[in-house]
C-alpha positions as CSV (number, residue, x, y, z in Angstrom):
1,X,-15.5,-4.2,-11.9
2,X,-11.8,-4.8,-12.1
3,X,-10.1,-6.1,-9.0
4,X,-7.2,-8.2,-10.2
5,X,-5.0,-8.2,-13.3
6,X,-1.8,-9.5,-14.9
7,X,1.2,-7.7,-16.4
8,X,3.5,-10.4,-18.1
9,X,5.0,-8.8,-21.1
10,X,8.5,-8.2,-22.8
11,X,9.7,-4.9,-21.6
12,X,10.7,-4.0,-25.2
13,X,7.1,-4.6,-26.2
14,X,6.0,-2.2,-23.4
15,X,8.4,0.4,-24.6
16,X,7.2,0.2,-28.3
17,X,3.5,0.1,-27.5
18,X,3.5,3.1,-25.1
19,X,6.5,5.0,-26.7
20,X,8.5,5.0,-23.4
21,X,11.9,6.6,-23.5
22,X,13.6,3.4,-22.2
23,X,12.6,-0.2,-21.8
24,X,11.4,-0.7,-18.2
25,X,13.0,-3.1,-15.8
26,X,9.9,-5.1,-14.7
27,X,9.3,-8.6,-13.2
28,X,6.2,-10.4,-14.4
29,X,3.1,-10.1,-12.3
30,X,0.5,-12.8,-12.4
31,X,-1.9,-11.6,-9.6
32,X,-1.9,-7.8,-9.3
33,X,-4.2,-6.7,-6.4
34,X,-5.3,-3.4,-4.9
35,X,-3.1,-1.4,-2.4
36,X,0.1,-2.6,-4.2
37,X,2.5,-0.2,-5.9
38,X,2.1,-0.8,-9.6
39,X,3.3,0.7,-13.0
40,X,1.4,3.1,-15.0
41,X,2.0,5.8,-17.6
42,X,0.6,9.2,-16.3
43,X,-0.2,12.3,-18.3
44,X,2.4,14.1,-16.2
45,X,5.2,11.8,-17.5
46,X,3.9,10.1,-20.6
47,X,7.3,8.7,-21.8
48,X,8.0,6.7,-18.6
49,X,6.6,4.1,-16.3
50,X,5.8,5.5,-12.8
51,X,4.7,3.5,-9.7
52,X,1.5,4.4,-8.0
53,X,-0.6,2.6,-5.4
54,X,-3.8,1.0,-6.6
55,X,-6.8,2.5,-4.8
56,X,-7.3,6.3,-5.4
57,X,-7.2,8.6,-2.3
58,X,-8.7,12.0,-3.2
59,X,-6.6,15.0,-2.3
60,X,-9.2,16.1,0.3
61,X,-9.4,12.7,2.1
62,X,-8.6,12.8,5.8
63,X,-6.9,9.4,5.8
64,X,-5.9,6.8,3.3
65,X,-8.3,4.1,4.1
66,X,-10.8,5.5,1.4
67,X,-8.5,4.2,-1.2
68,X,-9.5,0.6,-0.4
69,X,-12.9,1.5,-1.7
70,X,-11.9,3.3,-4.8
71,X,-10.0,0.8,-6.9
72,X,-12.6,1.4,-9.6
73,X,-14.6,4.4,-10.9
74,X,-17.7,4.1,-13.0
75,X,-17.0,5.9,-16.3
76,X,-20.7,6.9,-16.6
77,X,-20.5,9.1,-13.4
78,X,-16.9,9.9,-12.9
79,X,-17.4,13.5,-14.2
80,X,-19.9,14.2,-11.4
81,X,-18.4,12.4,-8.5
82,X,-16.3,14.5,-6.1
83,X,-13.7,11.7,-5.8
84,X,-13.0,11.5,-9.6
85,X,-14.2,14.6,-11.4
86,X,-11.0,16.8,-11.0
87,X,-8.8,13.8,-11.9
88,X,-10.8,13.0,-15.0
89,X,-10.2,16.6,-16.3
90,X,-6.5,16.8,-15.2
91,X,-4.9,13.5,-14.0
92,X,-5.3,10.6,-16.3
93,X,-3.2,7.5,-16.8
94,X,-2.8,4.3,-18.8
95,X,-2.6,1.2,-16.7
96,X,-0.8,-1.5,-18.7
97,X,-2.0,-5.1,-18.5
98,X,-1.8,-8.5,-20.2
99,X,-5.2,-9.4,-19.1
100,X,-7.6,-9.4,-16.1
101,X,-9.5,-11.7,-13.9
102,X,-13.2,-12.0,-13.2
103,X,-15.2,-14.4,-11.1
104,X,-18.3,-15.9,-12.8
105,X,-21.1,-16.6,-10.4
106,X,-23.2,-19.7,-10.6
107,X,-25.4,-20.0,-7.5
108,X,-22.9,-19.9,-4.7
109,X,-20.0,-20.9,-6.9
110,X,-17.6,-18.3,-8.1
111,X,-15.3,-19.5,-11.0
112,X,-12.1,-17.4,-11.7
113,X,-11.6,-16.7,-15.5
114,X,-8.7,-15.0,-17.1
115,X,-9.8,-12.5,-19.8
116,X,-7.6,-11.1,-22.6
117,X,-7.8,-9.3,-25.9
118,X,-7.0,-11.9,-28.6
119,X,-4.6,-9.9,-30.7
120,X,-2.8,-7.8,-28.1
121,X,0.1,-8.9,-25.9
122,X,-0.5,-5.8,-23.7
123,X,-3.6,-3.5,-23.3
124,X,-4.2,-0.3,-21.4
125,X,-7.0,0.4,-19.0
126,X,-8.2,4.0,-18.6
127,X,-7.0,5.3,-15.2
128,X,-7.2,8.3,-13.0
129,X,-4.6,9.4,-10.5
130,X,-4.3,11.7,-7.6
131,X,-1.8,13.1,-5.2
132,X,-2.5,12.7,-1.4
133,X,-0.6,14.3,1.4
134,X,-0.6,12.5,4.7
135,X,-0.8,14.3,8.1
136,X,3.0,13.9,8.4
137,X,3.5,15.7,5.1
138,X,4.5,12.6,3.1
139,X,3.2,12.4,-0.5
140,X,1.3,9.4,-1.9
141,X,0.3,8.8,-5.5
142,X,-2.6,6.5,-6.1
143,X,-4.8,5.5,-9.0
144,X,-8.1,3.9,-9.9
145,X,-9.3,2.1,-13.1
146,X,-12.4,3.2,-14.9
147,X,-15.1,0.6,-15.6
148,X,-18.1,0.6,-18.0
149,X,-21.0,-1.7,-18.7
150,X,-20.1,-5.1,-20.0
151,X,-20.1,-5.8,-23.7
152,X,-21.8,-8.9,-25.1
153,X,-18.9,-11.1,-24.4
154,X,-18.5,-10.0,-20.8
155,X,-22.2,-9.8,-20.0
156,X,-22.3,-13.6,-19.2
157,X,-19.4,-13.2,-16.7
158,X,-20.1,-9.8,-15.0
159,X,-22.2,-6.7,-15.4
160,X,-19.1,-4.4,-15.6
161,X,-15.7,-4.5,-17.3
162,X,-12.6,-2.2,-17.3
163,X,-12.4,0.6,-19.9
164,X,-9.9,-0.8,-22.4
165,X,-8.5,2.0,-24.5
166,X,-7.4,1.6,-28.2
167,X,-3.8,2.6,-29.0
168,X,-5.0,5.4,-31.3
169,X,-6.7,7.0,-28.2
170,X,-3.6,6.9,-25.9
171,X,-2.3,10.4,-26.8
172,X,-5.7,12.0,-26.2
173,X,-6.1,10.3,-22.8
174,X,-2.5,11.4,-21.8
175,X,-3.0,15.1,-22.8
176,X,-1.1,17.0,-20.1
177,X,-3.6,19.9,-20.3
178,X,-7.0,20.1,-18.6
179,X,-9.4,18.4,-20.9
180,X,-13.3,18.9,-20.8
181,X,-14.9,15.7,-19.5
182,X,-17.4,15.7,-22.4
183,X,-14.6,15.3,-25.0
184,X,-13.4,12.0,-23.2
185,X,-16.7,10.3,-23.0
186,X,-16.4,8.7,-26.5
187,X,-13.3,6.9,-25.3
188,X,-15.0,5.4,-22.2
189,X,-17.1,2.7,-24.0
190,X,-17.1,-1.1,-23.9
191,X,-14.3,-2.8,-25.9
192,X,-15.2,-4.8,-28.9
193,X,-16.6,-8.1,-27.8
194,X,-15.4,-10.2,-30.8
195,X,-11.8,-9.4,-29.8
196,X,-12.0,-10.8,-26.5
197,X,-11.4,-14.3,-25.1
198,X,-11.5,-16.0,-21.6
199,X,-10.7,-19.3,-20.0
200,X,-11.1,-20.9,-16.6
201,X,-8.1,-20.8,-14.1
202,X,-7.6,-22.4,-10.8
203,X,-8.6,-20.9,-7.4
204,X,-4.9,-20.3,-6.8
205,X,-5.6,-16.7,-7.9
206,X,-8.2,-16.2,-5.2
207,X,-5.5,-15.3,-2.7
208,X,-3.4,-12.2,-3.7
209,X,-0.5,-13.9,-1.9
210,X,-0.2,-16.2,-4.9
211,X,1.6,-14.2,-7.5
212,X,2.6,-17.2,-9.7
213,X,2.6,-18.3,-13.3
214,X,0.0,-21.0,-12.2
215,X,-2.5,-18.2,-11.8
216,X,-3.0,-17.9,-15.5
217,X,-2.7,-21.7,-16.3
218,X,-5.9,-23.0,-17.9
219,X,-7.9,-25.5,-15.9
220,X,-7.7,-28.9,-17.8
């Protein structure tokens, strides 16, 4: 799964990598967590960063609490699931990140690790978004991050990993038109294991309240 991540990158790099119309005004984030309003690039507005809440709320949901359970969507089944199948065809997004956290289990011990792509200052998770209208008529935009089976590097850490897209696939993922789910499946695969790296970080990251540079500091 993917339940925490980091976005600490020069805004000019973000602009260049994602072909944004302007360099965004963003503060570094070291412990991004679900339910927060966070930046992404949607296929509705592919040249700008937009802020959506992490935790997808389907348009048909009766209340917003379901979003707490839908922070991730399994890439293998998203095309069949009522919560995700429409968004996969019509509402896709790139979720920029510098890296992500995963907790490696050893018996009862869970060790937090910070995981990155070696040669990329910023990466993009494949995401889906939705618009939900509350009973009072207000609009809330939310998103989920697609996950896939772990590659050889990640398999010793966790059975799942976020879908990390290649820059050459960004335009296809952000196609504003309805796209058959079958044509997207080749993109939703594990990332190359030999390009990934990880190191242990302190348990400071365990609390979402700690959004500090210390979260990504290696444990000596």
